[in-house]
Biopython code that builds the backbone (N, CA, C, O; Angstrom):
import numpy as np
from Bio.PDB.StructureBuilder import StructureBuilder

atoms = [
    (1, "UNK", "N", (33.003, 25.332, 51.096)),
    (1, "UNK", "CA", (32.345, 25.650, 49.848)),
    (1, "UNK", "C", (31.613, 24.414, 49.324)),
    (1, "UNK", "O", (32.018, 23.272, 49.538)),
    (2, "UNK", "N", (30.555, 24.696, 48.652)),
    (2, "UNK", "CA", (29.834, 23.603, 48.035)),
    (2, "UNK", "C", (30.614, 23.119, 46.821)),
    (2, "UNK", "O", (31.415, 23.846, 46.234)),
    (3, "UNK", "N", (30.356, 21.890, 46.473)),
    (3, "UNK", "CA", (31.064, 21.277, 45.352)),
    (3, "UNK", "C", (30.788, 22.023, 44.046)),
    (3, "UNK", "O", (31.709, 22.241, 43.259)),
    (4, "UNK", "N", (29.545, 22.414, 43.804)),
    (4, "UNK", "CA", (29.194, 23.122, 42.568)),
    (4, "UNK", "C", (29.911, 24.466, 42.469)),
    (4, "UNK", "O", (30.330, 24.865, 41.382)),
    (5, "UNK", "N", (30.052, 25.147, 43.564)),
    (5, "UNK", "CA", (30.735, 26.434, 43.582)),
    (5, "UNK", "C", (32.210, 26.252, 43.240)),
    (5, "UNK", "O", (32.779, 27.053, 42.499)),
    (6, "UNK", "N", (32.825, 25.212, 43.772)),
    (6, "UNK", "CA", (34.224, 24.931, 43.472)),
    (6, "UNK", "C", (34.408, 24.634, 41.986)),
    (6, "UNK", "O", (35.368, 25.096, 41.369)),
    (7, "UNK", "N", (33.497, 23.872, 41.422)),
    (7, "UNK", "CA", (33.585, 23.521, 39.996)),
    (7, "UNK", "C", (33.461, 24.769, 39.128)),
    (7, "UNK", "O", (34.203, 24.934, 38.159)),
    (8, "UNK", "N", (32.530, 25.636, 39.474)),
    (8, "UNK", "CA", (32.347, 26.881, 38.715)),
    (8, "UNK", "C", (33.587, 27.755, 38.836)),
    (8, "UNK", "O", (34.039, 28.329, 37.846)),
    (9, "UNK", "N", (34.140, 27.861, 40.036)),
    (9, "UNK", "CA", (35.326, 28.678, 40.267)),
    (9, "UNK", "C", (36.527, 28.130, 39.480)),
    (9, "UNK", "O", (37.262, 28.894, 38.855)),
    (10, "UNK", "N", (36.714, 26.843, 39.513)),
    (10, "UNK", "CA", (37.818, 26.225, 38.763)),
    (10, "UNK", "C", (37.627, 26.431, 37.266)),
    (10, "UNK", "O", (38.589, 26.710, 36.551)),
    (11, "UNK", "N", (36.400, 26.297, 36.789)),
    (11, "UNK", "CA", (36.114, 26.521, 35.367)),
    (11, "UNK", "C", (36.389, 27.951, 34.952)),
    (11, "UNK", "O", (36.945, 28.197, 33.882)),
    (12, "UNK", "N", (36.002, 28.896, 35.796)),
    (12, "UNK", "CA", (36.248, 30.310, 35.500)),
    (12, "UNK", "C", (37.741, 30.607, 35.468)),
    (12, "UNK", "O", (38.212, 31.322, 34.583)),
    (13, "UNK", "N", (38.484, 30.067, 36.416)),
    (13, "UNK", "CA", (39.936, 30.271, 36.437)),
    (13, "UNK", "C", (40.596, 29.657, 35.209)),
    (13, "UNK", "O", (41.520, 30.241, 34.643)),
    (14, "UNK", "N", (40.130, 28.489, 34.798)),
    (14, "UNK", "CA", (40.669, 27.849, 33.602)),
    (14, "UNK", "C", (40.376, 28.691, 32.358)),
    (14, "UNK", "O", (41.226, 28.808, 31.475)),
    (15, "UNK", "N", (39.192, 29.271, 32.286)),
    (15, "UNK", "CA", (38.833, 30.105, 31.142)),
    (15, "UNK", "C", (39.709, 31.355, 31.098)),
    (15, "UNK", "O", (40.164, 31.755, 30.026)),
    (16, "UNK", "N", (39.945, 31.968, 32.245)),
    (16, "UNK", "CA", (40.799, 33.164, 32.302)),
    (16, "UNK", "C", (42.232, 32.801, 31.905)),
    (16, "UNK", "O", (42.864, 33.525, 31.135)),
    (17, "UNK", "N", (42.741, 31.697, 32.420)),
    (17, "UNK", "CA", (44.101, 31.267, 32.084)),
    (17, "UNK", "C", (44.225, 30.976, 30.588)),
    (17, "UNK", "O", (45.235, 31.318, 29.972)),
    (18, "UNK", "N", (43.214, 30.354, 30.008)),
    (18, "UNK", "CA", (43.226, 30.070, 28.571)),
    (18, "UNK", "C", (43.213, 31.371, 27.774)),
    (18, "UNK", "O", (43.936, 31.496, 26.785)),
    (19, "UNK", "N", (42.413, 32.325, 28.188)),
    (19, "UNK", "CA", (42.362, 33.622, 27.514)),
    (19, "UNK", "C", (43.696, 34.347, 27.550)),
    (19, "UNK", "O", (44.124, 34.929, 26.553)),
    (20, "UNK", "N", (44.343, 34.311, 28.691)),
    (20, "UNK", "CA", (45.654, 34.945, 28.824)),
    (20, "UNK", "C", (46.672, 34.247, 27.924)),
    (20, "UNK", "O", (47.462, 34.911, 27.253)),
    (21, "UNK", "N", (46.659, 32.926, 27.906)),
    (21, "UNK", "CA", (47.597, 32.174, 27.076)),
    (21, "UNK", "C", (47.383, 32.477, 25.591)),
    (21, "UNK", "O", (48.351, 32.669, 24.854)),
    (22, "UNK", "N", (46.141, 32.521, 25.154)),
    (22, "UNK", "CA", (45.833, 32.819, 23.752)),
    (22, "UNK", "C", (46.303, 34.231, 23.403)),
    (22, "UNK", "O", (46.870, 34.448, 22.332)),
    (23, "UNK", "N", (46.073, 35.178, 24.289)),
    (23, "UNK", "CA", (46.508, 36.551, 24.051)),
    (23, "UNK", "C", (48.020, 36.627, 23.893)),
    (23, "UNK", "O", (48.516, 37.322, 23.007)),
    (24, "UNK", "N", (48.751, 35.924, 24.739)),
    (24, "UNK", "CA", (50.209, 35.934, 24.651)),
    (24, "UNK", "C", (50.702, 35.296, 23.356)),
    (24, "UNK", "O", (51.651, 35.787, 22.744)),
    (25, "UNK", "N", (50.068, 34.213, 22.937)),
    (25, "UNK", "CA", (50.465, 33.554, 21.690)),
    (25, "UNK", "C", (50.202, 34.461, 20.496)),
    (25, "UNK", "O", (51.051, 34.575, 19.611)),
    (26, "UNK", "N", (49.052, 35.101, 20.457)),
    (26, "UNK", "CA", (48.722, 36.006, 19.350)),
    (26, "UNK", "C", (49.705, 37.173, 19.307)),
    (26, "UNK", "O", (50.183, 37.541, 18.234)),
    (27, "UNK", "N", (50.002, 37.744, 20.441)),
    (27, "UNK", "CA", (50.954, 38.855, 20.508)),
    (27, "UNK", "C", (52.332, 38.418, 20.015)),
    (27, "UNK", "O", (53.002, 39.164, 19.301)),
    (28, "UNK", "N", (52.756, 37.207, 20.396)),
    (28, "UNK", "CA", (54.037, 36.677, 19.948)),
    (28, "UNK", "C", (54.043, 36.471, 18.440)),
    (28, "UNK", "O", (55.027, 36.791, 17.773)),
    (29, "UNK", "N", (52.947, 35.934, 17.895)),
    (29, "UNK", "CA", (52.867, 35.700, 16.459)),
    (29, "UNK", "C", (52.938, 37.009, 15.673)),
    (29, "UNK", "O", (53.589, 37.073, 14.630)),
    (30, "UNK", "N", (52.276, 38.043, 16.166)),
    (30, "UNK", "CA", (52.321, 39.334, 15.477)),
    (30, "UNK", "C", (53.715, 39.943, 15.516)),
    (30, "UNK", "O", (54.158, 40.537, 14.533)),
    (31, "UNK", "N", (54.409, 39.804, 16.637)),
    (31, "UNK", "CA", (55.762, 40.355, 16.700)),
    (31, "UNK", "C", (56.695, 39.574, 15.776)),
    (31, "UNK", "O", (57.589, 40.159, 15.164)),
    (32, "UNK", "N", (56.496, 38.269, 15.669)),
    (32, "UNK", "CA", (57.292, 37.483, 14.722)),
    (32, "UNK", "C", (56.974, 37.874, 13.295)),
    (32, "UNK", "O", (57.866, 37.944, 12.449)),
    (33, "UNK", "N", (55.693, 38.131, 13.023)),
    (33, "UNK", "CA", (55.292, 38.524, 11.673)),
    (33, "UNK", "C", (55.974, 39.824, 11.276)),
    (33, "UNK", "O", (56.458, 39.958, 10.153)),
    (34, "UNK", "N", (56.011, 40.774, 12.189)),
    (34, "UNK", "CA", (56.690, 42.045, 11.879)),
    (34, "UNK", "C", (58.170, 41.826, 11.629)),
    (34, "UNK", "O", (58.751, 42.438, 10.733)),
    (35, "UNK", "N", (58.774, 40.965, 12.411)),
    (35, "UNK", "CA", (60.203, 40.700, 12.268)),
    (35, "UNK", "C", (60.476, 39.964, 10.951)),
    (35, "UNK", "O", (61.454, 40.271, 10.269)),
    (36, "UNK", "N", (59.634, 39.008, 10.590)),
    (36, "UNK", "CA", (59.846, 38.208, 9.381)),
    (36, "UNK", "C", (59.418, 38.922, 8.107)),
    (36, "UNK", "O", (59.659, 38.417, 7.011)),
    (37, "UNK", "N", (58.798, 40.068, 8.228)),
    (37, "UNK", "CA", (58.349, 40.787, 7.046)),
    (37, "UNK", "C", (59.530, 41.172, 6.156)),
    (37, "UNK", "O", (59.377, 41.260, 4.938)),
    (38, "UNK", "N", (60.690, 41.401, 6.739)),
    (38, "UNK", "CA", (61.870, 41.768, 5.970)),
    (38, "UNK", "C", (62.894, 40.627, 5.928)),
    (38, "UNK", "O", (64.093, 40.867, 5.787)),
    (39, "UNK", "N", (62.416, 39.405, 6.050)),
    (39, "UNK", "CA", (63.267, 38.223, 6.003)),
    (39, "UNK", "C", (63.843, 38.037, 4.594)),
    (39, "UNK", "O", (63.212, 38.434, 3.615)),
    (40, "UNK", "N", (65.024, 37.441, 4.483)),
    (40, "UNK", "CA", (65.554, 37.147, 3.144)),
    (40, "UNK", "C", (64.787, 36.018, 2.434)),
    (40, "UNK", "O", (64.978, 35.799, 1.238)),
    (41, "UNK", "N", (63.932, 35.311, 3.159)),
    (41, "UNK", "CA", (63.175, 34.193, 2.588)),
    (41, "UNK", "C", (61.774, 34.665, 2.194)),
    (41, "UNK", "O", (61.019, 35.166, 3.027)),
    (42, "UNK", "N", (61.442, 34.499, 0.929)),
    (42, "UNK", "CA", (60.144, 34.969, 0.414)),
    (42, "UNK", "C", (58.970, 34.279, 1.101)),
    (42, "UNK", "O", (57.940, 34.909, 1.339)),
    (43, "UNK", "N", (59.110, 33.006, 1.420)),
    (43, "UNK", "CA", (58.014, 32.283, 2.069)),
    (43, "UNK", "C", (57.724, 32.846, 3.463)),
    (43, "UNK", "O", (56.566, 32.926, 3.871)),
    (44, "UNK", "N", (58.756, 33.229, 4.180)),
    (44, "UNK", "CA", (58.549, 33.850, 5.494)),
    (44, "UNK", "C", (57.872, 35.211, 5.354)),
    (44, "UNK", "O", (57.025, 35.581, 6.167)),
    (45, "UNK", "N", (58.255, 35.951, 4.315)),
    (45, "UNK", "CA", (57.616, 37.242, 4.090)),
    (45, "UNK", "C", (56.138, 37.058, 3.772)),
    (45, "UNK", "O", (55.297, 37.827, 4.238)),
    (46, "UNK", "N", (55.823, 36.034, 2.974)),
    (46, "UNK", "CA", (54.428, 35.750, 2.660)),
    (46, "UNK", "C", (53.656, 35.362, 3.918)),
    (46, "UNK", "O", (52.524, 35.806, 4.111)),
    (47, "UNK", "N", (54.253, 34.545, 4.766)),
    (47, "UNK", "CA", (53.608, 34.157, 6.023)),
    (47, "UNK", "C", (53.408, 35.378, 6.924)),
    (47, "UNK", "O", (52.380, 35.498, 7.590)),
    (48, "UNK", "N", (54.380, 36.273, 6.943)),
    (48, "UNK", "CA", (54.255, 37.487, 7.754)),
    (48, "UNK", "C", (53.099, 38.345, 7.241)),
    (48, "UNK", "O", (52.337, 38.899, 8.034)),
    (49, "UNK", "N", (52.970, 38.454, 5.936)),
    (49, "UNK", "CA", (51.841, 39.208, 5.378)),
    (49, "UNK", "C", (50.519, 38.560, 5.754)),
    (49, "UNK", "O", (49.548, 39.259, 6.046)),
    (50, "UNK", "N", (50.470, 37.242, 5.752)),
    (50, "UNK", "CA", (49.239, 36.533, 6.136)),
    (50, "UNK", "C", (48.856, 36.847, 7.572)),
    (50, "UNK", "O", (47.677, 37.018, 7.881)),
    (51, "UNK", "N", (49.843, 36.922, 8.446)),
    (51, "UNK", "CA", (49.554, 37.260, 9.841)),
    (51, "UNK", "C", (49.061, 38.696, 9.952)),
    (51, "UNK", "O", (48.173, 38.989, 10.754)),
    (52, "UNK", "N", (49.627, 39.586, 9.159)),
    (52, "UNK", "CA", (49.238, 40.989, 9.229)),
    (52, "UNK", "C", (47.832, 41.228, 8.687)),
    (52, "UNK", "O", (47.206, 42.232, 9.027)),
    (53, "UNK", "N", (47.323, 40.320, 7.846)),
    (53, "UNK", "CA", (45.954, 40.501, 7.342)),
    (53, "UNK", "C", (44.947, 40.435, 8.476)),
    (53, "UNK", "O", (43.876, 41.036, 8.393)),
    (54, "UNK", "N", (45.279, 39.711, 9.528)),
    (54, "UNK", "CA", (44.361, 39.558, 10.669)),
    (54, "UNK", "C", (44.569, 40.620, 11.741)),
    (54, "UNK", "O", (43.816, 40.686, 12.713)),
    (55, "UNK", "N", (45.582, 41.441, 11.563)),
    (55, "UNK", "CA", (45.896, 42.456, 12.574)),
    (55, "UNK", "C", (44.945, 43.647, 12.465)),
    (55, "UNK", "O", (44.446, 43.966, 11.386)),
    (56, "UNK", "N", (44.710, 44.285, 13.587)),
    (56, "UNK", "CA", (43.910, 45.498, 13.614)),
    (56, "UNK", "C", (44.719, 46.633, 13.001)),
    (56, "UNK", "O", (45.912, 46.775, 13.270)),
    (57, "UNK", "N", (44.068, 47.427, 12.187)),
    (57, "UNK", "CA", (44.751, 48.527, 11.502)),
    (57, "UNK", "C", (45.267, 49.546, 12.504)),
    (57, "UNK", "O", (44.592, 49.892, 13.473)),
    (58, "UNK", "N", (46.477, 50.015, 12.249)),
    (58, "UNK", "CA", (47.067, 51.067, 13.071)),
    (58, "UNK", "C", (48.018, 51.868, 12.196)),
    (58, "UNK", "O", (48.427, 51.410, 11.129)),
    (59, "UNK", "N", (48.362, 53.053, 12.645)),
    (59, "UNK", "CA", (49.275, 53.903, 11.894)),
    (59, "UNK", "C", (50.640, 53.228, 11.774)),
    (59, "UNK", "O", (51.282, 53.312, 10.728)),
    (60, "UNK", "N", (51.082, 52.563, 12.832)),
    (60, "UNK", "CA", (52.367, 51.866, 12.795)),
    (60, "UNK", "C", (52.390, 50.777, 11.733)),
    (60, "UNK", "O", (53.357, 50.660, 10.981)),
    (61, "UNK", "N", (51.322, 49.976, 11.669)),
    (61, "UNK", "CA", (51.274, 48.914, 10.664)),
    (61, "UNK", "C", (51.184, 49.489, 9.252)),
    (61, "UNK", "O", (51.781, 48.946, 8.323)),
    (62, "UNK", "N", (50.453, 50.567, 9.090)),
    (62, "UNK", "CA", (50.360, 51.204, 7.773)),
    (62, "UNK", "C", (51.740, 51.682, 7.322)),
    (62, "UNK", "O", (52.126, 51.472, 6.172)),
    (63, "UNK", "N", (52.472, 52.316, 8.215)),
    (63, "UNK", "CA", (53.823, 52.769, 7.871)),
    (63, "UNK", "C", (54.760, 51.598, 7.587)),
    (63, "UNK", "O", (55.589, 51.668, 6.680)),
    (64, "UNK", "N", (54.627, 50.530, 8.359)),
    (64, "UNK", "CA", (55.430, 49.338, 8.143)),
    (64, "UNK", "C", (55.150, 48.744, 6.764)),
    (64, "UNK", "O", (56.082, 48.364, 6.054)),
    (65, "UNK", "N", (53.886, 48.662, 6.382)),
    (65, "UNK", "CA", (53.536, 48.122, 5.071)),
    (65, "UNK", "C", (54.038, 49.024, 3.941)),
    (65, "UNK", "O", (54.462, 48.522, 2.900)),
    (66, "UNK", "N", (53.997, 50.330, 4.127)),
    (66, "UNK", "CA", (54.543, 51.243, 3.109)),
    (66, "UNK", "C", (56.039, 51.006, 2.917)),
    (66, "UNK", "O", (56.529, 50.977, 1.788)),
    (67, "UNK", "N", (56.763, 50.838, 4.024)),
    (67, "UNK", "CA", (58.194, 50.544, 3.933)),
    (67, "UNK", "C", (58.429, 49.214, 3.227)),
    (67, "UNK", "O", (59.338, 49.085, 2.407)),
    (68, "UNK", "N", (57.604, 48.233, 3.555)),
    (68, "UNK", "CA", (57.745, 46.913, 2.938)),
    (68, "UNK", "C", (57.509, 46.987, 1.435)),
    (68, "UNK", "O", (58.263, 46.395, 0.662)),
    (69, "UNK", "N", (56.472, 47.707, 1.012)),
    (69, "UNK", "CA", (56.155, 47.825, -0.414)),
    (69, "UNK", "C", (57.315, 48.483, -1.163)),
    (69, "UNK", "O", (57.645, 48.075, -2.277)),
    (70, "UNK", "N", (57.925, 49.487, -0.563)),
    (70, "UNK", "CA", (59.061, 50.153, -1.193)),
    (70, "UNK", "C", (60.281, 49.238, -1.271)),
    (70, "UNK", "O", (61.094, 49.366, -2.186)),
    (71, "UNK", "N", (60.412, 48.325, -0.323)),
    (71, "UNK", "CA", (61.581, 47.456, -0.228)),
    (71, "UNK", "C", (61.427, 46.152, -1.011)),
    (71, "UNK", "O", (62.410, 45.659, -1.566)),
    (72, "UNK", "N", (60.236, 45.587, -1.072)),
    (72, "UNK", "CA", (59.998, 44.239, -1.603)),
    (72, "UNK", "C", (60.306, 44.142, -3.103)),
    (72, "UNK", "O", (59.762, 44.907, -3.900)),
    (73, "UNK", "N", (61.180, 43.198, -3.484)),
    (73, "UNK", "CA", (61.517, 43.038, -4.902)),
    (73, "UNK", "C", (60.489, 42.216, -5.705)),
    (73, "UNK", "O", (60.411, 42.355, -6.926)),
    (74, "UNK", "N", (59.710, 41.370, -5.035)),
    (74, "UNK", "CA", (58.782, 40.487, -5.756)),
    (74, "UNK", "C", (57.416, 41.151, -5.940)),
    (74, "UNK", "O", (56.794, 41.574, -4.965)),
    (75, "UNK", "N", (56.949, 41.240, -7.188)),
    (75, "UNK", "CA", (55.664, 41.892, -7.459)),
    (75, "UNK", "C", (54.478, 41.221, -6.755)),
    (75, "UNK", "O", (53.558, 41.905, -6.307)),
    (76, "UNK", "N", (54.496, 39.910, -6.657)),
    (76, "UNK", "CA", (53.393, 39.194, -6.009)),
    (76, "UNK", "C", (53.246, 39.617, -4.548)),
    (76, "UNK", "O", (52.137, 39.886, -4.086)),
    (77, "UNK", "N", (54.348, 39.676, -3.833)),
    (77, "UNK", "CA", (54.311, 40.066, -2.427)),
    (77, "UNK", "C", (54.007, 41.557, -2.278)),
    (77, "UNK", "O", (53.306, 41.960, -1.349)),
    (78, "UNK", "N", (54.533, 42.373, -3.191)),
    (78, "UNK", "CA", (54.226, 43.814, -3.156)),
    (78, "UNK", "C", (52.735, 44.059, -3.349)),
    (78, "UNK", "O", (52.134, 44.874, -2.649)),
    (79, "UNK", "N", (52.137, 43.338, -4.314)),
    (79, "UNK", "CA", (50.702, 43.513, -4.571)),
    (79, "UNK", "C", (49.863, 43.056, -3.384)),
    (79, "UNK", "O", (48.868, 43.698, -3.046)),
    (80, "UNK", "N", (50.252, 41.962, -2.752)),
    (80, "UNK", "CA", (49.527, 41.475, -1.563)),
    (80, "UNK", "C", (49.620, 42.509, -0.444)),
    (80, "UNK", "O", (48.636, 42.776, 0.246)),
    (81, "UNK", "N", (50.789, 43.080, -0.269)),
    (81, "UNK", "CA", (50.966, 44.105, 0.766)),
    (81, "UNK", "C", (50.119, 45.342, 0.450)),
    (81, "UNK", "O", (49.568, 45.966, 1.357)),
    (82, "UNK", "N", (50.015, 45.693, -0.832)),
    (82, "UNK", "CA", (49.172, 46.838, -1.207)),
    (82, "UNK", "C", (47.709, 46.589, -0.859)),
    (82, "UNK", "O", (47.018, 47.492, -0.387)),
    (83, "UNK", "N", (47.237, 45.366, -1.090)),
    (83, "UNK", "CA", (45.853, 45.019, -0.739)),
    (83, "UNK", "C", (45.616, 45.184, 0.760)),
    (83, "UNK", "O", (44.612, 45.757, 1.184)),
    (84, "UNK", "N", (46.551, 44.675, 1.547)),
    (84, "UNK", "CA", (46.430, 44.775, 3.006)),
    (84, "UNK", "C", (46.488, 46.245, 3.425)),
    (84, "UNK", "O", (45.719, 46.679, 4.283)),
    (85, "UNK", "N", (47.393, 47.005, 2.824)),
    (85, "UNK", "CA", (47.530, 48.421, 3.133)),
    (85, "UNK", "C", (46.233, 49.174, 2.836)),
    (85, "UNK", "O", (45.788, 49.986, 3.647)),
    (86, "UNK", "N", (45.628, 48.910, 1.684)),
    (86, "UNK", "CA", (44.377, 49.582, 1.328)),
    (86, "UNK", "C", (43.272, 49.259, 2.335)),
    (86, "UNK", "O", (42.508, 50.142, 2.727)),
    (87, "UNK", "N", (43.189, 47.993, 2.752)),
    (87, "UNK", "CA", (42.173, 47.609, 3.731)),
    (87, "UNK", "C", (42.393, 48.346, 5.043)),
    (87, "UNK", "O", (41.447, 48.853, 5.645)),
    (88, "UNK", "N", (43.644, 48.402, 5.481)),
    (88, "UNK", "CA", (43.946, 49.072, 6.746)),
    (88, "UNK", "C", (43.678, 50.573, 6.660)),
    (88, "UNK", "O", (43.168, 51.166, 7.610)),
    (89, "UNK", "N", (44.015, 51.184, 5.536)),
    (89, "UNK", "CA", (43.746, 52.611, 5.377)),
    (89, "UNK", "C", (42.245, 52.888, 5.399)),
    (89, "UNK", "O", (41.803, 53.864, 6.007)),
    (90, "UNK", "N", (41.461, 52.036, 4.741)),
    (90, "UNK", "CA", (40.003, 52.185, 4.773)),
    (90, "UNK", "C", (39.472, 52.044, 6.197)),
    (90, "UNK", "O", (38.587, 52.787, 6.622)),
    (91, "UNK", "N", (40.027, 51.079, 6.921)),
    (91, "UNK", "CA", (39.601, 50.837, 8.302)),
    (91, "UNK", "C", (39.894, 52.058, 9.180)),
    (91, "UNK", "O", (39.069, 52.453, 10.003)),
    (92, "UNK", "N", (41.075, 52.647, 8.996)),
    (92, "UNK", "CA", (41.438, 53.828, 9.780)),
    (92, "UNK", "C", (40.546, 55.004, 9.400)),
    (92, "UNK", "O", (40.116, 55.755, 10.275)),
    (93, "UNK", "N", (40.258, 55.178, 8.105)),
    (93, "UNK", "CA", (39.374, 56.259, 7.666)),
    (93, "UNK", "C", (37.980, 56.113, 8.270)),
    (93, "UNK", "O", (37.389, 57.095, 8.719)),
    (94, "UNK", "N", (37.456, 54.888, 8.281)),
    (94, "UNK", "CA", (36.137, 54.649, 8.853)),
    (94, "UNK", "C", (36.135, 54.972, 10.340)),
    (94, "UNK", "O", (35.185, 55.574, 10.841)),
    (95, "UNK", "N", (37.171, 54.587, 11.039)),
    (95, "UNK", "CA", (37.267, 54.859, 12.467)),
    (95, "UNK", "C", (37.317, 56.368, 12.706)),
    (95, "UNK", "O", (36.658, 56.878, 13.612)),
    (96, "UNK", "N", (38.100, 57.080, 11.891)),
    (96, "UNK", "CA", (38.201, 58.534, 12.039)),
    (96, "UNK", "C", (36.849, 59.208, 11.779)),
    (96, "UNK", "O", (36.462, 60.131, 12.496)),
    (97, "UNK", "N", (36.139, 58.742, 10.752)),
    (97, "UNK", "CA", (34.844, 59.362, 10.439)),
    (97, "UNK", "C", (33.822, 59.078, 11.533)),
    (97, "UNK", "O", (32.966, 59.918, 11.809)),
    (98, "UNK", "N", (33.899, 57.912, 12.157)),
    (98, "UNK", "CA", (32.982, 57.596, 13.260)),
    (98, "UNK", "C", (33.301, 58.465, 14.467)),
    (98, "UNK", "O", (32.389, 58.897, 15.172)),
    (99, "UNK", "N", (34.557, 58.726, 14.712)),
    (99, "UNK", "CA", (34.961, 59.569, 15.846)),
    (99, "UNK", "C", (34.505, 60.998, 15.603)),
    (99, "UNK", "O", (34.037, 61.659, 16.530)),
    (100, "UNK", "N", (34.631, 61.485, 14.380)),
    (100, "UNK", "CA", (34.184, 62.845, 14.053)),
    (100, "UNK", "C", (32.663, 62.984, 14.198)),
    (100, "UNK", "O", (32.166, 64.041, 14.587)),
    (101, "UNK", "N", (31.938, 61.921, 13.887)),
    (101, "UNK", "CA", (30.479, 61.964, 13.954)),
    (101, "UNK", "C", (29.980, 62.074, 15.389)),
    (101, "UNK", "O", (28.879, 62.570, 15.631)),
    (102, "UNK", "N", (30.781, 61.617, 16.329)),
    (102, "UNK", "CA", (30.373, 61.636, 17.740)),
    (102, "UNK", "C", (30.639, 62.937, 18.340)),
    (102, "UNK", "O", (30.361, 63.140, 19.522)),
]
sb = StructureBuilder()
sb.init_structure("model")
sb.init_model(0)
sb.init_chain("A")
sb.init_seg("    ")
for serial, (resi, resn, name, xyz) in enumerate(atoms, 1):
    if name == "N":
        sb.init_residue(resn, " ", resi, " ")
    sb.init_atom(name, np.array(xyz, "f"), 0.0, 1.0, " ", f" {name:<3s}", serial, name[0])
structure = sb.get_structure()
């Protein structure tokens, strides 16, 4: 193989490996966020909500947030969860309307 071809191949493999690693880290962070959402520590619950703001809306997450809102004793965290819930519900509605239009 030519030297340039080897360099391109190594670069492509490194990019794929980096993508896989990033995907695994993000998946791990989201699973931790779900687990910490019902933590006895308010700061962990706030961090879990922050992670969920970046998550793609799904029926499972919407149901999880509804359970959290019913359970959460602190108004600040409940209100933050309501904001996230409303955004996710809007996102799901938009997706449903786009699917119906097709």
